[in-house]
C-alpha positions, 0 to 999 in steps of 0.5 A, spaced: 375 661 472 380 662 479 385 657 479 384 652 484 391 651 488 388 645 492 387 640 486 393 643 483 397 642 489 394 635 490 395 633 482 403 635 483 404 631 489 400 625 485 405 626 480 411 627 484 410 620 488 409 617 481 415 618 479 418 616 485 421 623 488 421 625 495 419 632 497 427 633 498 428 631 492 425 635 487 425 641 492 433 640 490 432 639 483 428 646 483 432 649 488 427 651 493 426 649 501 422 643 502 417 648 506 416 652 499 414 645 495 410 643 501 406 649 501 405 648 493 403 641 494 397 644 499 394 649 496 397 654 501 402 657 496 400 659 489 404 657 484 407 661 478 406 659 471 414 659 470 415 655 476 409 650 475 412 649 467 419 647 471 416 642 476 411 639 470 418 638 465 422 635 471 415 630 473 414 629 465 407 632 465 403 637 461 401 643 465 394 642 462 394 635 465 396 639 472 391 645 471 385 642 468 385 634 470 380 632 465 376 637 461 371 641 466 366 639 460 368 632 461 362 627 464 368 625 469 370 632 471 374 631 478 371 624 479 377 622 482 378 628 486 370 627 489 372 619 489 378 620 494 374 626 498 368 621 499 371 614 500 372 616 508 366 620 509 360 616 514 354 614 509 350 619 512 354 625 510 355 622 503 348 622 503 347 630 505 353 631 499 348 627 494 342 631 496 346 638 496 349 636 489 342 634 487 340 642 489 345 645 485 344 641 479 337 643 479 339 650 479 342 650 472 
């Protein structure tokens, strides 16, 4: 299974914000540039397991929660991520996404 760095970045950003840290604060603690941390949070830069472990230690979250969010076998897998995306999409586009999801789910 390939890692989705966009989702990992979003989860790291949420954990950082929940901890009331700015990118500057966290970057300083990690001894990295703010630009590098920003790229990680946007998913445009891959993160090593060692660096992920360092960030998780500082943020007080588990690596598993950042990597998996929830179990991919859980019925609500990626539900928060889908909800976040869908909330700003026009209803007609939401219907299209729903129809596409139906077609994909029928293939299994």
